[in-house]
N, C-alpha and C positions, 0 to 999 in steps of 0.2 A: 504493500500500500504506500509506503514511504517513497518508493520509486516513482509512483504515479503523481504523488504530490510534487515531487521535484520537476516532473514534466509539466505540471500545471504552472509552476513558477517560471519555467522557460517560456511557455505560451503567454502568460500574463505580462512578463517583462517585454517580450517582443511586441505584443499588441499595444500596450500602453506606450512603449517607446515610439512606435510608429505614429500614433495619434498625437502625442506631445510634440514630436519632431515636425509634423505637418503644421500644427498650430503655430509653432515658433518660426518655422521657415517662412510662413506667410507674412509674419510680422517683420522678418529680417530682410525681405525682398528689397525694400527701398535702399538698403546699403549696397547691394550688389552692383548696380550700374556705375557706382563711383570707383570701382576697382579698375585702375588703368596702369598700375605699377605693382611691383613686388612689395614695396613698402605698404601700400594701401591694402593689399591682400593680407599681409601679416597683421595689420591693424584690425581688419575685419575678423580674422581668425581669433585674435586675442580678445576682441569684444564678445565673440561667441562664447569664449571660455569664461567670461565674467557673468554670463547670463545663467541665472539659476535653473531655468527650465532646460537649457542645453546641458548643463551639468547633471541634472536629474536624468535626462535621456541617456547620457554617457554612463551614469551609475546603473541604470536599468539594463542597458546592453551589457555592461560588465558583469552584473549579477547573473544575467541570463547566460552569458558565455561561461562563467565559472560553474554554474549549475549544470550546463550542458556537458562540460568536461566530466563532471562527477557522474552524470547519467550514462555517459559512454563507458564508464567502468562497470556499470550494472546491467546494461542491456546490449544486445546485438544491434549494431548500427542499422542493419537491414530491417530490423523490427521497429525500432524507435523513430527513425527518421521520417517514415511515411506518416507518423502520427502528427507531425508538425503541419500537415496540410490543413488542419482545422484553423490555422491562422488566417488563411485566405478568406473564408466566409465571415470570420469574426471581425477581421479588419474592415471588410466591406460593411458589415452591420454597424460597427461603431463609427465608421466614417459617415454613414448615413445619419446616425443619431447625433454625434457630437460636432461633426464638421458640416452637416447639412448638405452633403454631397448627393447628387442625383445618381441613383443606382438604376440603371436600365435593365430591362428584361434580358438583353443580350449579355450583360455583365453577369447577371445571376446565373443564366444558363451556362456560360463559359466557366464560371467558377464551379458550378455543380459537375460539369464534365471533368474538370481537373480533379475534384475531390473523388468522384467515382473511379476515375482512372487510378489514382493513388491507392484507393482502397483495394481495387482489384490486384494491383501490383503487390501490395502488402499481404494479401491472402494467398498469393501464388507460391 
């Protein structure tokens, strides 16, 4: 059971990290056109590193990465990796809820096809 809880941590950190990164990326877009030299690029990078939400995203990705390493010691990769496919529909759902993104029927169908395909591969 503990193994599956760890997998949930990886899923949660990945999904939350993506949503927070999208929110913050949209707010940082005005800074990007100003980058016309290496110096300005480095200033923007350092400003990102002073941003709490960006640091939170980095923390979430780091936690997910370290948890994933531990999971790989407990599961066969061919068994556990396909389970990550649940991220696709969940990111789509939370993007619709929190980011107010339009989710078209084609996106839903495409995601379902991917999920079904991964499930078939995992069961083979």
